[in-house]
C-alpha positions as CSV (number, residue, x, y, z in Angstrom):
1,M,0.0,0.0,0.0
2,S,1.4,3.4,-0.9
3,R,1.8,6.2,1.5
4,A,-1.0,8.2,-0.2
5,Q,-3.4,5.3,0.3
6,Q,-2.4,5.0,4.0
7,N,-3.0,8.7,4.6
8,S,-6.4,8.5,2.9
9,A,-7.4,5.4,4.8
10,G,-6.4,6.9,8.2
11,R,-8.1,10.3,7.7
12,P,-11.4,10.6,9.5
13,R,-14.5,11.3,7.3
14,L,-15.9,14.3,9.3
15,A,-17.4,16.3,6.4
16,P,-20.3,14.0,5.4
17,A,-21.2,13.4,9.1
18,A,-21.2,17.1,9.9
19,L,-23.3,17.8,6.8
20,G,-25.8,15.2,7.8
21,L,-26.1,16.6,11.3
22,G,-26.6,20.1,9.9
23,L,-29.4,19.0,7.5
24,A,-31.1,17.1,10.3
25,A,-31.1,20.1,12.6
26,I,-32.5,22.3,9.8
27,L,-35.3,19.9,9.0
28,S,-36.1,19.5,12.7
29,A,-36.4,23.3,13.1
30,V,-38.6,23.6,10.0
31,V,-40.9,20.7,11.0
32,G,-41.1,22.1,14.6
33,C,-42.2,25.6,13.4
34,S,-44.7,24.2,11.0
35,A,-46.2,21.9,13.6
36,G,-46.4,24.7,16.1
37,Q,-48.3,26.9,13.6
38,I,-50.7,24.2,12.7
39,T,-51.4,23.4,16.4
40,Q,-51.9,27.1,17.3
41,T,-54.3,27.7,14.4
42,D,-56.2,24.5,15.1
43,S,-56.8,25.6,18.8
44,Q,-57.9,29.1,18.0
45,L,-61.6,29.9,18.8
46,P,-63.8,31.7,16.4
47,A,-63.9,35.5,16.8
48,V,-67.4,35.5,18.3
49,N,-68.2,38.0,21.1
50,G,-71.5,36.5,22.3
51,V,-72.5,33.4,24.3
52,Q,-73.0,30.0,22.6
53,T,-75.1,27.4,24.5
54,Q,-77.7,24.7,23.9
55,S,-81.1,23.9,25.4
56,G,-82.2,20.5,24.2
57,V,-82.6,20.9,20.4
58,I,-82.5,24.7,20.6
59,A,-79.1,26.2,20.0
60,V,-78.4,29.8,21.2
61,R,-75.8,31.5,19.0
62,D,-73.8,34.8,19.6
63,A,-76.1,36.1,22.3
64,T,-75.3,39.7,23.5
65,L,-76.8,42.9,24.6
66,A,-76.7,45.5,21.8
67,Y,-73.8,47.9,22.3
68,P,-75.3,51.1,23.8
69,H,-74.7,54.5,22.1
70,G,-72.6,56.3,24.6
71,G,-71.0,53.2,26.1
72,S,-73.4,52.3,28.9
73,Y,-77.0,51.7,29.8
74,P,-78.2,54.1,32.6
75,K,-80.7,52.9,35.2
76,G,-84.2,52.8,33.8
77,A,-83.1,52.4,30.2
78,D,-84.2,49.8,27.7
79,A,-81.7,47.3,26.4
80,P,-82.3,45.2,23.2
81,L,-80.8,41.8,22.8
82,V,-79.0,40.4,19.7
83,L,-78.8,36.7,19.2
84,T,-79.9,33.7,17.0
85,F,-82.0,30.7,18.0
86,V,-81.5,27.5,15.9
87,N,-83.9,24.6,16.1
88,T,-81.5,21.7,15.4
89,G,-84.3,19.1,15.7
90,T,-87.2,18.2,13.4
91,V,-90.1,19.0,15.8
92,D,-91.5,22.6,15.8
93,D,-90.8,24.7,18.9
94,E,-91.6,28.2,20.1
95,L,-90.2,30.9,22.3
96,I,-92.8,31.3,25.1
97,E,-91.3,33.8,27.6
98,V,-88.1,35.8,28.4
99,T,-87.3,37.2,31.8
100,S,-84.4,38.9,33.6
101,P,-83.9,39.9,37.2
102,L,-82.3,43.2,36.0
103,A,-85.3,44.4,34.1
104,A,-88.8,45.4,35.2
105,E,-90.2,43.4,32.2
106,V,-89.1,41.9,28.9
107,E,-90.9,42.8,25.7
108,V,-90.9,40.2,22.9
109,T,-92.4,41.2,19.6
110,G,-92.4,39.7,16.1
111,D,-92.1,36.0,15.1
112,K,-91.7,33.5,18.0
113,A,-92.0,30.3,16.1
114,L,-89.1,27.9,15.8
115,P,-89.9,25.3,13.1
116,G,-87.7,22.3,12.9
117,S,-84.3,22.9,11.2
118,R,-84.9,26.7,11.1
119,A,-83.4,29.7,12.7
120,L,-84.9,32.8,14.5
121,S,-82.9,36.0,14.3
122,I,-83.3,38.4,17.3
123,G,-82.3,42.1,16.9
124,T,-79.9,43.7,14.3
125,R,-76.3,42.6,14.5
126,G,-73.7,45.4,14.5
127,E,-76.3,48.2,15.2
128,E,-75.8,50.3,18.3
129,A,-78.7,50.8,20.7
130,H,-80.1,54.3,21.2
131,V,-80.4,54.5,24.9
132,E,-83.8,55.6,26.0
133,K,-85.4,55.4,29.4
134,S,-88.9,54.0,29.8
135,A,-91.5,56.6,30.7
136,P,-92.3,56.5,34.4
137,A,-95.8,55.7,35.4
138,T,-97.7,59.0,36.0
139,T,-100.5,59.5,38.5
140,P,-103.7,60.7,36.8
141,T,-104.8,64.2,37.8
142,P,-108.2,64.4,39.3
143,T,-110.9,65.8,37.0
144,Q,-112.3,69.1,37.9
145,T,-116.1,69.1,38.5
146,K,-118.0,72.0,37.0
147,P,-120.4,73.8,39.3
148,A,-124.0,72.8,39.0
149,E,-125.8,75.0,36.6
150,S,-128.9,76.9,37.8
151,S,-132.3,75.7,36.8
152,S,-132.9,78.8,34.8
153,A,-130.2,77.9,32.3
154,V,-131.4,77.6,28.8
155,P,-131.3,74.0,27.6
156,T,-128.8,73.3,24.8
157,S,-131.0,70.9,23.0
158,T,-134.7,70.7,22.1
159,P,-136.4,67.5,23.2
160,P,-138.1,65.7,20.3
161,S,-141.8,66.2,19.7
162,S,-144.1,63.5,20.8
163,G,-144.1,60.5,18.5
164,E,-140.6,61.1,17.2
165,A,-137.7,58.9,18.2
166,P,-134.6,60.7,19.3
167,S,-132.0,60.9,16.6
168,T,-128.7,59.3,17.5
169,A,-125.5,59.6,15.4
170,P,-124.2,56.2,14.3
171,T,-121.0,55.2,16.1
172,T,-118.3,53.5,14.2
173,S,-115.2,51.9,15.6
174,A,-111.8,52.7,14.0
175,P,-110.5,49.7,12.1
176,T,-107.7,47.9,13.8
177,T,-104.5,47.1,11.8
178,S,-102.0,44.6,12.9
179,A,-98.3,45.0,12.0
180,K,-97.0,42.5,9.6
181,V,-94.8,39.9,11.3
182,E,-91.6,39.1,9.4
183,I,-91.0,35.4,9.4
184,G,-87.8,34.4,11.2
185,K,-87.2,37.7,12.9
186,A,-88.2,39.1,16.3
187,E,-87.2,41.8,18.9
188,I,-86.4,41.2,22.6
189,V,-85.9,44.3,24.8
190,L,-85.2,44.5,28.5
191,I,-87.6,47.2,29.7
192,G,-86.7,49.5,32.6
193,L,-83.2,48.3,33.8
194,N,-83.0,48.4,37.6
195,A,-79.2,49.3,37.6
196,K,-76.7,50.9,35.4
197,L,-74.9,48.5,33.0
198,V,-71.4,49.0,31.6
199,P,-69.2,46.9,29.3
200,G,-67.7,44.0,31.2
201,Q,-70.9,43.2,33.1
202,L,-72.9,40.0,32.4
203,V,-76.7,40.2,32.4
204,P,-78.6,37.0,33.3
205,V,-81.6,36.3,31.0
206,T,-83.9,33.2,31.0
207,F,-85.4,32.0,27.7
208,V,-88.4,29.7,28.0
209,F,-89.3,27.4,25.0
210,K,-92.0,24.8,24.6
211,S,-89.3,22.1,25.0
212,G,-87.5,23.6,28.0
213,S,-85.7,26.7,29.3
214,V,-82.1,28.0,29.6
215,T,-80.6,30.9,31.6
216,I,-77.5,32.5,30.2
217,E,-75.4,35.6,31.1
218,L,-75.1,38.0,28.2
219,P,-72.1,40.3,27.6
220,F,-72.2,43.5,25.7
221,A,-71.7,43.3,22.0
222,A,-68.5,44.8,20.6
223,P,-68.9,48.4,19.4
224,S,-69.2,48.7,15.6
225,T,-67.2,52.0,15.6
226,P,-64.2,53.2,17.6
227,R,-65.2,54.6,21.1
228,A,-65.2,58.3,21.5
229,E,-63.0,59.8,24.2
230,G,-64.5,59.3,27.6
231,E,-66.9,56.6,26.3
232,H,-65.7,53.8,28.6
233,G,-68.8,53.2,30.8
234,E,-67.3,54.8,33.9
235,S,-69.4,55.0,37.0
236,E,-71.5,58.1,37.3
237,H,-70.5,60.6,40.0
């Protein structure tokens, strides 16, 4: 064996081994980053501000209080709800009643039916609520009684002559018109809040259906426009 062959045989083969380790490290880093991104994306929740829950076959989706114009609901104001009911079953259902301990009453108008495999939309999503207080109950003022007229007063009407029937003007009742109910849409409003409500608070509301009931705590909806300066729902002084 020549000296050149001996030197070549005795020299350690480091370059291929180092290259292999370098490629393995790079591949490991790339796979690790990729796996991390997939896991992070897969675990992210949908960007939904409202409450999601289920009552039997009735699903409640994205339930919130409408965001109030001005940033808060003062005591005595009315607060509309925004949500969607979905009947995931095949049997028809119906919204029977809505209550809340934070409101004097709850007004439900519009369609209340929940046919099988259909949805019922409540309120207008993305629309701010114009804060208005319910009109307080007023005490009726006593009617003033006119003094009795003297017997010498001239009569205002002439009695009919004998044999003639008194003429009476026909009375007609005004026709009643009912507002057209839009299928699949309704309005639910908390009337007369008994406390001021600000973002961050949760409002308990109970929904009663033919098939059962569910109580959920509703957050405020996210504002559709940037808040004005000072519009953060601070406590009143």
